[in-house]
N, C-alpha and C positions, 0 to 999 in steps of 0.2 A: 504494500500500500504506500502510496506517495501523495505528497501535497507540497505546497509552497506557502511560506509565511511572508507577509509583507510587513516590514517594520519601518515606521517613520521615526527617525532620530531627531532630537532637538538640536543636535550639533555634537561636539566631541564628548565622549564619555560612554558609560555603560547603560544600555537599555535592557531591562529584564523582560523576557517573554516566556518564562517557564509555564505560566498558567495556560497560555495559548497552546503550547505543545502538549501539555497534559490533557487538555480538553479534546484536542484532535485525537490523541492516542486513545483515549477512552472510547471515542466513537468508532475506532477502527475494529474493535473486537480482538485485537492482538493480545495474547496472554503472556507469552514468553518469547523473547527474541532480542534483537538489537536494533536500536534506533540510531540512524545516522542523520546528522544535520550538516549542511554545507552552504556556506555563504557565497553568493555568485557575484562577488565584487573584489576589487584589488586594493581597496583602501579602508577596509574594516576587518574585524576579526570576530570569532566566536569564543566564548569563555564560559567555563563553569566556575563560579566564584560565589563568595558569601553574598547572601541576599537579605541579611537582617540589619546590618549597620551600614548606612550610606557613606560613612567616613572611609570604609574600605575602598569603595568605588572612586571616591575623590582622591585618595592617596595613590591609587593605581594610575589615575589620569595624570597627577602631578609627576609621578615617577616616569611615565612614558614621555612627557614633555621635557623632562630633564635629561633623560637618556638619549632622546632623538629630537633635539630642538629644531625649530624653524629658522629660516634666514641664515643658513650657513653658506659661506663663500664657495665651498666645494660642490654645492648642489647645482646641477645643470638642468634637471627636469623640473620646471616650474610653470608649465603651460597653464595650469589652473590655479596658480597662486602659490604663496610661500608654504602652504601646508600640504601641497601636492606630493612631493617626494617623501617628506617625513611620514606621511600617511602610508605610502607604499612600503617603506622600510618597516614600520610598526607591523603592518599586515604580513610582511615576509618573516618576521620573528615570532609572531603569535599564531595560534591555530586558526584555520579557516574551516575546519570540519571537526565534528565531535562524534564520538560513538558512546552511546549510553545503553547499558543493559536494561531490558524490560522484564519484569517478573510480576506475574499475577495481574498483568494489564497496566502496571504503573512503572514509571521510570525509577531506577534504583539509585536515586540521589540521596546524599546525606542530608541531615537535618537542616543545615544552613546553606545548602548548595542551591544555586539557581542558574538558569541558562541566560546568558547575556550576549547581546550584540555590542561590540565595542567599536563605536564610530571614531575614526581617526581624523576625519575632515573637520574643518572649522565651521562649516555651515550644516544646516539640517539636510538630510538625505532620505530617500526612500530606498530601502534595501530588501533584497529577496533572499530567503533562506529555503533551500530545497530540503525536504524531509522524506525519509524512507524508513519503513519498519518491516523487518522480516523475521 
């Protein structure tokens, strides 16, 4: 079974969509298997990360900006602005797909784990995530 999720991001940072995936999964009738998620873009990532304390998401965003800052003299790919190449580098270093076990019709996530799209661009975007459960 397959579907696609459309996520509208407010700009840089993590947007959780765990409930959307859980709702779709419940409707598939799948009991045990493997859920695969894949983001179809080159300047954002997928992450399983804490979903209880928003400071975790803020700290991750701050870390990414410090690790891969914008406006560096060595960057040549800036066709869409100063955040263009840094976003591609972040996406190259972070996962663009996730595999999550499904047991008894539910994702086998830990207590504080949630599924997040990590937007690396400075502006809001609409992103598509392909999902498959088998």
